[in-house]
N, C-alpha and C positions, 0 to 999 in steps of 0.2 A: 760618242758615237748617235746618240739620239739627237745631237744637235746636229752633226753632219750629213743625217739623212733627212732631216728638214728641210736644211738647207738645198740640199741636191734634189728633194721634191718641187721646192718653189722654183729653182732655177728651171728645173724640166719643163715645171708647168707655165713658167714664163715663155720658154722659147716656142708653145705651140701657138702664142699669138702670131697671126698671119702679117706680112709685111705688107705696107702700103700698096694698092695695085696703081701698075702703070697707067691703067685705063683709068680715065675720071669715072668716077660715080656717079649714078643717076641722081639727080638734084632733088627727086620726090621726098615729100616728107615722111612717107611710109619708110622708105630706105634709111633715111636717118635716125627714123626712131627705131629701128631695127639694131644699127650700129648703136645706139646708145644704149639699149637694154643689153646689148653684149656686154659693151664696157662697162656697165654697172654690175652686172653679174660677175665678171672678172674681177673687178676692184673688189666685189662682197666677199668672193673667193679668197684673194689674197689676203684681206684683212682677217678673216679666218683663220687662214695658217698661220699669221703672225700670232695671233692671241695664242695659238696651240702652241706654238714653238717659245712663246716667252712662259708659259705655263710649266713646259717641261723644264725650261732653263732653271725657273723658280724652285722647282721640285729635286734638280740635279744639286743645287746650290746648299739647299737644307740639307739633304742626303751630307754633302761634303763636310759641311759645318760640325753636322753632329758627330760623323766620325773623326775628324780631326780633334775635336774636344776629348773626344773618350780616349782617343792615343794618348794625346797629351796627360791627361790624368793618369792613365794606366803607367806610362812613363816616369811620371813623378814619382807615384807610390814605389814600384819597382826600385828606383833609384834611392828612394828614401832606406826602405828594407836593405837592400845589398849595401850601402855606403855604412850602415850603421849596425852591422853583425845581426840583425833579424830582431832585434829588441832586447831579451832578456839579460844576456850578459853583457850589453852595453850599457843598458840603464841604469845597472847596480851602480857602478862607480858615479855616472851621473848625479844619480839620486843620492849619494852619499855625500857627494861635493855640494850639492844644492842644500842639504840639510845643515851642512858646515856652515856654509856662508849666508844662512838664511837672517843670522843675527846682526849682520853686518854688510853694508853696500861692497859690492865687487868693485875694485881698484885696480889692482895687480893683474897685469898679463894672464895670470893662471887661474885666477878667482873670475876673471870676466869669462874665461874658456869654460870654467865649469858651470859658472851660471849661463852661457851662452849652448853648451850641450843640453843642459836641463831642458830649457827654453825648446832647443830642436826636440827632443823628445815629446816634448808636449805639444809640437806642430805651432808653438807660436814663433812663425818664423819673423817677425817684426823685432822681438826682444833678441832672438839670436842674431839678427842682421846687428842690430846696435852693439851688441857686447862684441861681437866679432871685429867690428870698425874701431871700437874703443880698445881692442888687446893689440889690434895692428899698430896703434900710434908707439908703443913702447916695448913691444914681444920682440924677441931676438933668438935665432937659432931654431930649435924644434918647436919652440910656443909659436912663432912667427908662421912656419908653415900649418901648424895645426889652428891658429887664428884665420889664415887665408881658406884653408881647407871649409871651416865652419862657415865663412862667408860666403863662400861659394855655395853650398848647400842650402843657407837660408835665402840666397837668390832663386837658387831653383825650386824651393819650397814657394816661394812668392811668385812662379812661373815667370819670372825674367830670366828667360833662357838664354838670351845673346849675352849677357851681362854674366849668368853663370859660367857658361862654356869659357869666357874670359877668364873668370877668376879660377877655375878647376885648372885652367893651363899653368896659371900662374903658381898655383901650388906644386904642380909637377915641375915647373921649370927652376922652382925655388931650392927643390931638392928631389933631382931624377933618380936618384939612386937608393931614395930611402923607401920605408916600409909603406908610406902614404902615396908614393908616386902612382903606382898600378890603379888605386882607388880614383885619383885625383883624372887620369887617363880616362877611366870608366865614367866619371862626371861630364867628362868633356864630349865624349860619344853620347850620353845621355841627353845631356841639353841638345846636341846637333840634332838629334833624333827628332825630339820635341820640336824643335823648329821647323823639320821637313827637309832637312839637308842631310840626306842618306849617303852621299859620298863622303862628305867630309866626317862624316860620324865612322865611316869603314874605313878611314885614313887614319883615324883616332885609334881605333882598335888594331890595325896593322901595326902602329907604333906599337902598341902596349905587347903586342905578340911578339914582334922583334926584340925588344928591348925587355921585355920579362917572359922568357919561354917557359919557364915550369911556376906560373902562379899559384896562389892559393886555392884552394877548391871554390871558395865563394867568388872569387875574382874569376876564375875559369869559367864558373856558371854563367855569371852575370854577363860576361863577355859573350857568350854562347846564345844566349838571349837577345841580346842588342845586334849581334850579328845577324841573328835570323830575321828581326825585324829590319834591319837596314838590307839585306839583299845582300849583303857582303861574300864575295869570292874567296 
């Protein structure tokens, strides 16, 4: 709005310049001097208006960048909490699995998943990402869905939102009727919101509502939060 007002003022000011007169102007040096002074004043005024407008644009750009960064961080934190059950209950199995496998390298899909989930709890997203990719090479059935979901979570933690949206949708597509599917659609929505694509995020939430009309309280609460932030109808 500030930019539009500045442009309107410049256009309005520019329109006040008188058109060339049809009658030849006197050739006296005093007349030329007055015209030159008027033109210089006008040029100085326009330059000052441009400087003011650039300052307003810089300020608006900085404000937008700060708000976008704050929203992305809040989305990532909410997504992490929602998809991991809030912490205590989910962290106990992961901690136990990590303690069990600490004495040997994780190589099997279930061991890689346990190690990756433990890393995710510590917000070590790089390790979680590596473990998820290794697990996906040999995982089958439910293990494969869990590995795909872990990959999506690690990408979201790394703020790779475009890739995490795709990974979450792949987790949903692999098992669209499983207990993991609602969380996967939530992840799709959260990633799209972090990217600023509210329309697509609302479509993901609409799919969640249509296919899972009676979700768990945790999923329902997270869906309400994302719906409000996306301005979904």
